[in-house]
N, C-alpha and C positions, 0 to 999 in steps of 0.2 A: 109508730116509736116515738118515745116520750126525749126529750131534748138529753137529759143526762145520759140514756143510753145509748143515742146518736152521737154524742161527745165520747163516750166509753169506746165505742166502735171505732171510730177514727183516729183515736190515740192508740189504740192496740193495732189498728193497720199500718201507724205511722212507726212503730215501734220493730215492725217485721220487715217493711220495705223504706228502703232509703230515698228511692225516687219517689215515693208516695208521700214521704214526710217533706222533700223539697218542694213539690208543688203544694203542699198543704201551707208551709210557712209563705211562700210565694202567692198562692191565690186560694184562701181558705173557704171563701164564698164558694167557687168551684166544687170543691171538695164536699162541702156540704151538702149542696144542691144535688151532686153525684149521689151520694151515699143514703140522700133522703127520697131521692127520687122525685122532685120535686122543685120550683124555682123559687127564689126566695125573693120576698118583695123589694123592689128597687131602693126602698130607704133604709134596707137591714143592712148592718156591715158585721162582716165577722173579723175579730183581730187576733190571731195565732204567736204567741211568744214563747220563746224557750230559753228556758232557765238553763244557767251554764253555772260554773262555780263563781263567776265573778258577778252574777245576776240575778237577782231575787225578783220575781215577779209576783205582785200581790194584787189580788182580783177583788173589788170592792162589791157588796150587794148593790143591786139598782135599789135606786129609790123609788119605792112602790106608790107614793103621792104622785108621781108622773103618768101613772097607768090612768086611763079612761076607767069607769066603773066595769065596762063590757070588758077591756083586757083583764081587769082583776077578777072577772068572774073565769074568765077562760084561764088564766094563770091559775087559779085556785081549784079548778077541778082538771088540770094536767094538760091542758090545752095551750100549751105555748107555742108548738109548732104551728098550730091553726094563725096565731097572732105573726110568727116570722113569715111561713109561706103562704098565709092567706086561703 
């Protein structure tokens, strides 16, 4: 499962289940691990922000200059989950 599909799945479940949404906001790493069926690497963090009428969330794309050559190869081949989950 690619990262975008995983995020879509999690967002949809959070729309349908208030308890799931609450856990996602408090412990997003646990939700991502549960849905992916794999443990995230220790140095990976997951941040979930909820937009409200008074709060706008802007997500900046990552600076790819910071990725190693092997990481760039993985990302370009759709292997971002390999980077996150090892």
